[in-house]
VOGUTOR-686124 format. One record per residue: residue number from 1; residue in three letters; x, y, z of N, C-alpha, C, O in turn. Coordinates in nm, 3 decimals. Atoms other than C-alpha are relative to their C-alpha. Layout:
<sites>
NUM|Ala|X|Y|Z|X|Y|Z|X|Y|Z|X|Y|Z .
...
</sites>
This chain:
<sites>
1|Lys|-0.039|0.055|-0.128|-2.724|0.200|-0.132|-0.074|-0.129|0.023|-0.196|-0.133|0.010 .
2|Val|0.064|0.126|-0.032|-2.793|-0.159|-0.043|-0.014|-0.008|0.151|0.086|-0.004|0.223 .
3|Leu|0.028|0.007|-0.143|-2.957|-0.183|0.298|-0.042|-0.141|0.035|-0.161|-0.167|0.053 .
4|Gly|0.034|0.139|-0.031|-2.940|-0.555|0.374|-0.034|-0.078|-0.124|-0.016|-0.029|-0.236 .
5|Lys|0.034|0.089|0.110|-3.056|-0.841|0.159|-0.140|0.030|-0.050|-0.223|0.085|0.022 .
6|Asn|0.135|-0.012|0.056|-3.357|-0.836|-0.071|-0.074|-0.129|0.021|-0.018|-0.238|0.006 .
7|Val|0.088|0.116|-0.011|-3.645|-1.070|-0.005|-0.118|0.030|-0.092|-0.189|0.128|-0.071 .
8|Leu|0.106|-0.023|0.096|-3.890|-1.100|-0.293|-0.112|-0.100|0.023|-0.091|-0.221|0.012 .
9|Leu|0.119|0.084|-0.013|-4.239|-1.232|-0.225|-0.070|0.009|-0.135|-0.148|0.101|-0.159 .
10|Asp|0.056|0.001|0.134|-4.336|-1.318|-0.579|-0.123|-0.087|0.009|-0.114|-0.200|0.058 .
11|Ser|0.120|0.074|-0.031|-4.689|-1.432|-0.582|-0.053|-0.070|-0.118|0.018|-0.085|-0.217 .
12|Thr|0.087|0.077|-0.078|-4.920|-1.612|-0.618|0.098|-0.067|0.087|0.081|-0.180|0.131 .
13|Cys|-0.087|-0.037|-0.106|-4.654|-1.586|-0.407|0.135|-0.066|-0.002|0.149|-0.184|0.031 .
14|Thr|-0.136|0.049|0.000|-4.285|-1.627|-0.446|0.083|0.095|0.084|0.075|0.216|0.065 .
15|Ile|-0.094|-0.084|-0.074|-4.029|-1.500|-0.198|0.137|-0.036|-0.054|0.173|-0.153|-0.060 .
16|Thr|-0.131|0.027|0.058|-3.684|-1.463|-0.349|0.110|0.076|0.071|0.090|0.187|0.119 .
17|Glu|-0.116|-0.056|-0.068|-3.342|-1.393|-0.205|0.115|0.004|-0.099|0.139|-0.094|-0.168 .
18|Gly|-0.120|-0.004|0.081|-3.036|-1.275|-0.392|-0.011|0.084|-0.125|-0.027|0.029|-0.234 .
19|Gln|0.018|-0.087|0.116|-3.056|-0.974|-0.621|0.115|-0.011|-0.099|0.099|0.035|-0.212 .
20|Tyr|-0.115|0.005|0.089|-2.714|-1.049|-0.773|0.002|-0.127|-0.084|0.097|-0.149|-0.160 .
21|Leu|0.007|0.123|0.078|-2.820|-1.383|-0.923|-0.069|0.028|-0.132|-0.137|0.129|-0.148 .
22|Leu|0.068|-0.011|0.128|-2.939|-1.434|-1.279|-0.142|-0.050|0.017|-0.172|-0.166|-0.011 .
23|Gly|0.139|0.037|-0.027|-3.305|-1.435|-1.191|-0.018|-0.037|0.146|0.077|-0.076|0.213 .
24|Pro|0.028|0.029|-0.141|-3.474|-1.488|-0.856|-0.004|-0.150|0.028|-0.038|-0.231|-0.058 .
25|Ile|0.011|0.138|-0.047|-3.454|-1.810|-0.660|-0.113|-0.002|0.101|-0.104|0.064|0.205 .
26|Pro|0.118|-0.003|-0.088|-3.792|-1.883|-0.498|0.030|-0.051|0.141|0.093|-0.155|0.159 .
27|Leu|0.000|0.047|-0.137|-3.809|-1.907|-0.123|-0.138|-0.058|0.030|-0.152|-0.161|0.096 .
28|Val|0.138|0.049|-0.009|-4.188|-1.945|-0.134|-0.063|0.020|-0.136|-0.058|0.130|-0.191 .
29|Glu|0.071|-0.013|0.126|-4.381|-2.016|-0.451|-0.134|-0.071|0.010|-0.142|-0.186|0.052 .
30|Asn|0.136|0.050|-0.013|-4.755|-2.065|-0.466|-0.079|0.039|-0.126|-0.191|0.088|-0.117 .
31|Asp|0.056|-0.047|0.127|-4.829|-2.001|-0.836|-0.108|-0.093|-0.053|-0.119|-0.208|-0.011 .
32|Gly|0.102|0.077|0.067|-5.120|-2.119|-1.047|-0.139|0.029|0.053|-0.156|0.096|0.155 .
33|Val|0.139|-0.017|-0.040|-5.499|-2.124|-1.026|-0.035|-0.112|0.097|-0.023|-0.230|0.063 .
34|His|0.031|0.097|-0.105|-5.609|-2.299|-0.704|-0.077|0.068|0.112|-0.088|0.191|0.114 .
35|Gly|0.063|-0.054|-0.121|-5.802|-2.256|-0.379|0.108|0.047|0.097|0.226|0.049|0.063 .
36|Met|-0.097|-0.047|-0.100|-5.639|-2.123|-0.062|0.102|-0.111|0.028|0.067|-0.221|0.068 .
37|Val|-0.111|0.092|-0.021|-5.299|-2.293|-0.035|0.104|0.072|0.084|0.133|0.190|0.060 .
38|Val|-0.104|-0.058|-0.085|-5.034|-2.233|0.232|0.135|-0.056|-0.042|0.152|-0.177|-0.057 .
39|Lys|-0.138|0.037|0.033|-4.665|-2.237|0.137|0.091|0.085|0.086|0.057|0.198|0.121 .
40|Ser|-0.094|-0.077|-0.082|-4.362|-2.130|0.340|0.143|-0.026|-0.043|0.172|-0.123|-0.113 .
41|Gly|-0.143|0.013|0.023|-3.988|-2.082|0.318|0.075|0.068|0.112|0.022|0.156|0.179 .
42|Thr|-0.080|-0.049|-0.111|-3.709|-2.006|0.562|0.127|0.065|-0.052|0.189|0.015|-0.146 .
43|Gln|-0.119|-0.073|0.041|-3.424|-1.756|0.531|0.067|0.062|0.122|-0.002|0.114|0.210 .
44|Thr|-0.074|-0.069|-0.105|-3.151|-1.630|0.764|0.021|0.144|-0.044|0.069|0.171|-0.153 .
45|Leu|-0.009|-0.143|0.030|-3.158|-1.250|0.778|0.075|0.074|0.110|0.069|0.036|0.227 .
46|Gln|-0.064|-0.090|-0.094|-2.949|-0.982|0.943|-0.104|0.096|0.057|-0.211|0.114|-0.002 .
47|Arg|0.085|-0.104|-0.057|-3.109|-0.723|1.170|-0.002|0.118|-0.097|0.101|0.150|-0.157 .
48|Gly|0.011|-0.116|0.088|-3.238|-0.424|0.970|-0.113|-0.015|-0.100|-0.196|-0.104|-0.088 .
49|Arg|0.108|-0.001|0.099|-3.460|-0.350|0.674|0.041|-0.078|-0.125|0.153|-0.068|-0.174 .
50|His|-0.020|0.085|0.116|-3.494|-0.591|0.384|-0.115|0.022|-0.098|-0.232|0.023|-0.059 .
51|Lys|0.101|-0.025|0.102|-3.676|-0.527|0.058|-0.082|-0.126|-0.027|-0.029|-0.236|-0.037 .
52|Ile|0.093|0.108|0.036|-3.982|-0.741|-0.016|-0.079|0.045|-0.123|-0.128|0.157|-0.128 .
53|Gln|0.091|-0.018|0.112|-4.163|-0.766|-0.347|-0.091|-0.121|-0.002|-0.044|-0.235|0.000 .
54|Leu|0.098|0.107|0.002|-4.481|-0.971|-0.355|-0.087|0.018|-0.124|-0.141|0.126|-0.147 .
55|Tyr|0.083|0.000|0.119|-4.662|-1.060|-0.677|-0.116|-0.097|0.022|-0.095|-0.210|0.068 .
56|Trp|0.119|0.081|-0.022|-5.018|-1.194|-0.667|-0.094|0.020|-0.119|-0.097|0.128|-0.178 .
57|Phe|0.104|-0.018|0.101|-5.293|-1.259|-0.920|-0.121|-0.085|0.036|-0.112|-0.180|0.114 .
58|Asn|0.118|0.084|-0.008|-5.646|-1.391|-0.934|-0.051|-0.024|-0.140|-0.070|0.069|-0.219 .
59|Gly|0.059|0.035|0.129|-5.778|-1.580|-1.234|-0.148|0.034|0.003|-0.187|0.143|-0.036 .
60|Asp|0.144|-0.021|-0.010|-6.150|-1.620|-1.176|-0.051|-0.054|0.132|0.007|-0.148|0.187 .
61|Gly|0.065|0.053|-0.120|-6.372|-1.669|-0.873|0.062|0.047|0.130|0.112|0.159|0.141 .
62|Ala|-0.046|-0.034|-0.135|-6.268|-1.678|-0.510|0.147|0.041|-0.002|0.223|-0.002|-0.090 .
63|Tyr|-0.139|-0.043|-0.010|-5.942|-1.512|-0.406|0.033|0.037|0.144|-0.057|0.059|0.225 .
64|Gly|-0.043|-0.039|-0.133|-5.738|-1.429|-0.099|0.152|0.007|0.008|0.221|-0.051|-0.076 .
65|Leu|-0.144|-0.011|-0.023|-5.393|-1.342|0.031|0.024|0.038|0.146|-0.032|0.136|0.196 .
66|Glu|-0.047|-0.031|-0.135|-5.239|-1.351|0.377|0.149|-0.028|0.003|0.195|-0.127|-0.054 .
67|Val|-0.145|0.015|-0.005|-4.868|-1.307|0.452|0.042|0.000|0.148|0.016|0.095|0.221 .
68|Tyr|-0.042|0.019|-0.138|-4.718|-1.434|0.778|0.152|-0.005|0.009|0.221|-0.026|-0.090 .
69|Tyr|-0.140|0.028|-0.028|-4.376|-1.445|0.937|0.018|-0.041|0.144|-0.069|-0.018|0.229 .
70|Ala|-0.039|0.041|-0.136|-4.204|-1.590|1.242|0.152|0.002|0.003|0.217|-0.016|-0.100 .
71|Gly|-0.145|-0.002|-0.013|-3.852|-1.565|1.374|0.039|0.002|0.146|-0.045|-0.023|0.233 .
72|Pro|-0.046|-0.002|-0.139|-3.640|-1.532|1.687|-0.086|0.095|0.085|-0.090|0.215|0.060 .
73|Gly|0.085|-0.080|-0.089|-3.878|-1.412|1.959|-0.131|0.045|-0.063|-0.206|0.120|-0.001 .
74|Leu|0.124|-0.038|0.068|-4.162|-1.373|1.706|-0.080|-0.126|-0.033|-0.038|-0.206|-0.116 .
75|Ala|0.089|0.111|0.033|-4.444|-1.626|1.704|-0.060|0.025|-0.138|-0.068|0.139|-0.182 .
76|Arg|0.064|-0.014|0.131|-4.611|-1.692|1.367|-0.114|0.101|0.010|-0.200|0.090|0.097 .
77|Gln|0.101|-0.105|0.000|-4.825|-1.388|1.287|-0.008|0.064|-0.137|0.088|0.060|-0.215 .
78|Leu|0.009|-0.083|0.119|-4.958|-1.180|1.002|0.105|0.109|0.012|0.125|0.165|0.120 .
79|Ile|-0.100|-0.107|-0.007|-4.686|-0.932|0.912|-0.073|0.129|0.034|-0.161|0.171|-0.041 .
80|Pro|0.072|-0.121|-0.041|-4.795|-0.618|1.099|0.040|0.123|-0.082|0.153|0.133|-0.131 .
81|Asn|-0.025|-0.126|0.071|-4.823|-0.276|0.932|0.124|0.072|0.053|0.200|0.131|-0.023 .
82|Ala|-0.106|-0.079|-0.065|-4.574|-0.131|1.181|0.141|-0.039|-0.042|0.234|0.039|-0.019 .
83|Val|-0.136|0.040|0.039|-4.277|-0.328|1.039|0.021|0.013|-0.150|0.126|-0.028|-0.200 .
84|Leu|-0.012|-0.018|0.145|-4.341|-0.241|0.671|0.026|0.146|-0.032|-0.045|0.235|0.014 .
85|Tyr|-0.045|-0.136|0.029|-4.167|0.066|0.529|0.020|0.020|-0.149|0.040|-0.074|-0.226 .
86|Gln|-0.035|-0.039|0.136|-4.118|0.252|0.205|0.094|0.120|0.008|0.089|0.199|0.102 .
87|Leu|-0.087|-0.117|0.011|-3.852|0.500|0.102|-0.084|0.117|-0.048|-0.166|0.101|-0.139 .
88|Thr|0.077|-0.117|0.041|-3.996|0.850|0.072|0.064|0.066|-0.121|0.180|0.039|-0.154 .
89|Ala|-0.051|-0.074|0.116|-3.956|1.078|-0.228|0.116|0.090|0.040|0.197|0.128|-0.045 .
90|Glu|-0.107|-0.087|-0.047|-3.724|1.289|-0.014|0.131|-0.074|0.025|0.231|-0.013|0.061 .
91|Ser|-0.122|0.078|-0.021|-3.470|1.005|0.014|0.105|0.039|-0.103|0.073|0.077|-0.216 .
92|Ser|-0.110|-0.031|0.091|-3.131|1.065|-0.139|0.105|-0.111|0.013|0.092|-0.200|0.097 .
93|Ala|-0.107|0.099|-0.005|-2.817|0.861|-0.205|0.073|0.005|0.135|0.129|-0.095|0.179 .
94|Asp|-0.070|-0.017|-0.127|-2.677|0.999|0.122|-0.087|-0.025|0.122|-0.036|-0.051|0.231 .
95|His|0.088|0.009|-0.117|-2.985|0.973|0.343|-0.132|-0.066|-0.037|-0.209|-0.011|-0.116 .
96|Ala|0.127|0.069|0.022|-3.270|0.723|0.342|-0.104|0.055|0.098|-0.079|0.063|0.218 .
97|Arg|0.111|-0.044|-0.084|-3.601|0.859|0.470|-0.112|-0.101|-0.017|-0.149|-0.138|-0.128 .
98|Trp|0.097|0.109|-0.001|-3.864|0.606|0.567|-0.134|0.045|0.053|-0.143|0.136|0.136 .
99|Thr|0.134|-0.016|-0.054|-4.237|0.603|0.625|-0.067|-0.137|-0.007|-0.034|-0.218|-0.094 .
100|Asn|0.070|0.129|0.005|-4.467|0.312|0.702|-0.083|-0.009|-0.128|-0.138|0.091|-0.175 .
101|Gly|0.085|0.021|0.116|-4.643|0.162|0.403|0.058|-0.097|-0.100|0.172|-0.143|-0.089 .
102|Val|-0.032|0.094|0.107|-4.636|-0.060|0.098|-0.041|0.064|-0.132|-0.156|0.106|-0.146 .
103|Asn|0.034|-0.047|0.134|-4.621|0.058|-0.264|-0.065|-0.115|-0.076|-0.028|-0.231|-0.058 .
104|Tyr|0.063|0.105|0.080|-4.845|-0.130|-0.506|-0.025|0.049|-0.142|-0.035|0.169|-0.168 .
105|Arg|0.044|-0.024|0.137|-4.924|-0.154|-0.876|-0.102|-0.106|-0.035|-0.089|-0.222|0.005 .
106|Val|0.108|0.090|0.039|-5.238|-0.312|-1.026|0.007|-0.022|-0.151|0.029|0.071|-0.229 .
107|Phe|-0.002|0.039|0.140|-5.247|-0.499|-1.358|-0.129|-0.076|-0.033|-0.179|-0.151|0.051 .
108|Glu|0.117|0.074|0.044|-5.545|-0.630|-1.555|0.037|-0.084|-0.121|0.117|-0.043|-0.205 .
109|Gly|-0.032|0.092|0.109|-5.534|-0.926|-1.793|-0.122|-0.082|-0.037|-0.235|-0.047|-0.004 .
110|Ala|0.107|0.089|0.041|-5.737|-1.207|-1.942|0.053|-0.143|-0.006|0.162|-0.168|-0.057 .
111|Ala|-0.030|0.144|0.006|-5.733|-1.586|-1.902|0.134|-0.038|0.064|0.199|-0.132|0.018 .
112|Trp|-0.125|0.035|-0.069|-5.434|-1.588|-1.666|-0.018|-0.132|0.075|-0.116|-0.150|0.148 .
113|Gln|-0.004|0.126|-0.073|-5.356|-1.938|-1.537|0.121|-0.005|0.093|0.126|-0.086|0.185 .
114|Arg|-0.121|-0.011|-0.081|-5.019|-1.843|-1.387|0.033|0.149|0.015|-0.023|0.233|-0.056 .
115|Leu|-0.043|-0.137|-0.021|-4.856|-1.526|-1.262|0.060|0.056|-0.128|0.155|-0.002|-0.182 .
116|Pro|-0.057|-0.058|0.121|-4.791|-1.300|-1.562|0.131|0.075|0.030|0.163|0.102|0.146 .
117|Asp|-0.121|-0.082|-0.014|-4.466|-1.111|-1.622|-0.044|0.145|0.003|-0.070|0.205|-0.102 .
118|Phe|0.049|-0.137|-0.014|-4.567|-0.771|-1.486|0.090|0.101|-0.070|0.044|0.211|-0.103 .
119|Glu|-0.089|-0.091|0.070|-4.262|-0.613|-1.649|-0.045|0.024|-0.144|-0.008|0.124|-0.205 .
120|Leu|0.049|-0.013|0.137|-4.436|-0.668|-1.986|-0.137|0.068|-0.007|-0.189|0.091|-0.116 .
121|Leu|0.134|-0.057|-0.006|-4.765|-0.511|-1.871|0.002|0.143|0.050|0.095|0.185|0.120 .
122|Gln|0.017|-0.138|-0.047|-4.883|-0.156|-1.809|-0.090|-0.001|0.124|-0.199|-0.057|0.120 .
123|Ala|0.083|-0.011|-0.120|-5.011|-0.084|-1.457|-0.120|0.090|-0.029|-0.107|0.192|-0.097 .
124|Val|0.121|-0.082|0.017|-5.369|0.048|-1.451|-0.025|0.088|0.123|-0.107|0.180|0.119 .
125|Lys|0.016|-0.077|-0.124|-5.338|0.184|-1.096|0.125|-0.023|0.084|0.185|-0.131|0.079 .
126|Ser|-0.111|0.016|-0.094|-5.064|0.245|-0.840|-0.026|0.090|0.120|-0.106|0.183|0.114 .
127|Gly|0.019|-0.081|-0.120|-5.040|0.386|-0.492|0.071|-0.061|0.119|0.165|-0.140|0.104 .
128|Thr|-0.057|0.046|-0.125|-4.957|0.317|-0.131|-0.112|-0.053|0.089|-0.221|0.004|0.095 .
129|Thr|0.094|0.059|-0.094|-5.135|0.095|0.120|0.077|-0.036|0.127|0.198|-0.017|0.133 .
130|Thr|-0.065|0.028|-0.129|-5.061|-0.021|0.475|0.060|-0.139|0.009|0.145|-0.164|0.094 .
131|Asn|-0.046|0.139|-0.009|-4.999|-0.392|0.403|-0.028|-0.068|-0.133|-0.064|-0.002|-0.230 .
132|Phe|0.027|0.077|0.121|-5.037|-0.668|0.142|-0.150|-0.019|-0.009|-0.203|-0.120|0.037 .
133|Asn|0.145|-0.009|-0.005|-5.402|-0.583|0.078|-0.059|-0.013|-0.140|-0.043|0.077|-0.222 .
134|Val|0.057|0.021|0.132|-5.586|-0.729|-0.223|-0.119|0.093|-0.028|-0.167|0.099|-0.141 .
135|Ala|0.110|-0.094|0.019|-5.862|-0.470|-0.170|0.039|0.116|-0.091|-0.049|0.189|-0.137 .
136|Val|-0.043|-0.108|0.091|-5.652|-0.226|-0.379|-0.024|-0.037|-0.146|-0.011|0.048|-0.234 .
137|Ala|0.022|0.045|0.138|-5.733|-0.435|-0.691|-0.115|0.078|-0.063|-0.207|0.122|0.007 .
138|Thr|0.103|-0.075|0.074|-5.946|-0.267|-0.958|-0.121|-0.085|-0.034|-0.227|-0.032|-0.068 .
139|Arg|0.109|0.092|0.027|-6.161|-0.577|-1.011|0.033|-0.134|0.065|0.149|-0.156|0.102 .
140|Pro|-0.027|0.126|-0.070|-6.199|-0.927|-0.861|0.067|-0.109|-0.085|0.137|-0.194|-0.031 .
141|Asp|-0.052|0.107|0.086|-6.101|-1.141|-1.163|0.098|0.053|-0.104|0.093|0.169|-0.145 .
142|Gln|-0.101|-0.035|0.100|-5.809|-1.143|-1.407|0.070|0.131|0.037|0.076|0.226|-0.041 .
143|Val|-0.069|-0.117|-0.054|-5.619|-0.895|-1.193|0.127|-0.047|0.070|0.131|-0.155|0.129 .
144|Gly|-0.126|0.031|-0.067|-5.264|-0.891|-1.062|0.049|0.119|0.080|0.020|0.234|0.047 .
145|Leu|-0.054|-0.104|-0.087|-5.087|-0.698|-0.789|0.149|-0.020|0.021|0.197|-0.133|0.033 .
146|Glu|-0.142|0.001|-0.036|-4.725|-0.609|-0.729|0.015|0.090|0.122|-0.018|0.209|0.117 .
147|Phe|-0.025|-0.077|-0.122|-4.635|-0.498|-0.375|0.150|0.012|0.019|0.224|-0.084|-0.001 .
148|Thr|-0.141|-0.022|-0.030|-4.298|-0.344|-0.287|0.009|0.074|0.133|-0.055|0.177|0.152 .
149|Thr|-0.016|-0.060|-0.132|-4.192|-0.263|0.069|0.132|-0.047|0.059|0.202|-0.128|-0.001 .
150|Trp|-0.117|0.044|-0.078|-3.910|-0.302|0.321|-0.051|-0.047|0.135|-0.131|0.021|0.199 .
151|Ile|0.042|0.053|-0.130|-3.957|-0.519|0.629|0.113|0.023|0.099|0.230|0.000|0.069 .
152|Asp|-0.098|-0.025|-0.106|-3.783|-0.426|0.953|0.017|-0.127|0.083|-0.074|-0.167|0.155 .
153|Ile|-0.031|0.123|-0.072|-3.620|-0.739|1.097|0.066|0.039|0.132|0.171|0.104|0.131 .
154|Pro|-0.047|-0.049|-0.130|-3.566|-0.689|1.473|0.134|-0.057|0.047|0.207|0.009|0.120 .
155|Gln|-0.128|0.059|-0.042|-3.272|-0.929|1.520|0.042|-0.106|-0.100|-0.041|-0.166|-0.169 .
156|Glu|-0.053|0.100|0.091|-3.046|-1.157|1.322|-0.054|-0.137|0.037|-0.070|-0.170|0.154 .
157|Gly|0.047|0.136|-0.025|-3.175|-1.509|1.283|-0.071|-0.058|-0.119|-0.073|-0.001|-0.228 .
158|Thr|0.073|0.071|0.105|-3.377|-1.752|1.081|-0.147|0.036|0.008|-0.210|0.024|0.113 .
159|Tyr|0.139|-0.043|0.008|-3.718|-1.629|0.968|-0.074|-0.088|-0.099|-0.020|-0.128|-0.202 .
160|Thr|0.086|0.074|0.090|-4.003|-1.821|0.812|-0.104|0.096|-0.054|-0.173|0.164|0.022 .
161|Phe|0.103|-0.079|0.067|-4.222|-1.641|0.560|-0.102|-0.099|-0.055|-0.066|-0.204|-0.108 .
162|Glu|0.106|0.091|0.042|-4.556|-1.795|0.476|-0.108|0.080|-0.073|-0.148|0.188|-0.030 .
163|Thr|0.112|-0.061|0.070|-4.822|-1.709|0.222|-0.115|-0.099|-0.003|-0.095|-0.219|-0.019 .
164|Ser|0.122|0.075|0.019|-5.177|-1.830|0.215|-0.074|0.075|-0.109|-0.115|0.189|-0.089 .
165|Ser|0.063|-0.073|0.110|-5.330|-1.746|-0.120|-0.087|-0.090|-0.085|-0.063|-0.210|-0.097 .
166|Asp|0.089|0.062|0.096|-5.607|-1.836|-0.359|0.030|0.071|-0.131|-0.001|0.189|-0.145 .
167|Asp|-0.059|-0.049|0.124|-5.461|-1.784|-0.707|0.114|0.092|0.034|0.179|0.146|-0.056 .
</sites>
């Protein structure tokens, strides 16, 4: 069942729209080794839940990640826990069951200068958290995170997604 459009926050932060395309088209991309950098992108979304995937990594040294949004009637703010959902194990093709949270997977590497292809790597840890939280990482350097969640969009309109990230 497709419940609205997909929005992919590929990190060091890329947000992508359009699951039926040959590869994602970045809405926000903030890849590479660098200090805290802010990037944003705008997308028109229907009311309802939209899938978000966010990919992030840290090479060496300082790191950080913050994810903001703004839209009709919503001032720029960190995306709150209350609007992030995951499908529960009890969901079926006929009935989606939701609970608040974000699924994550952790990857470890070496000498990363850009976001690796997580599909080629084995996750060393996975679980659920309340938001896009880098504290779930297994170590501070040469680590990558994949977050998957659904965001509840309160009304149709144009939304701006913004990432502030270091690596």
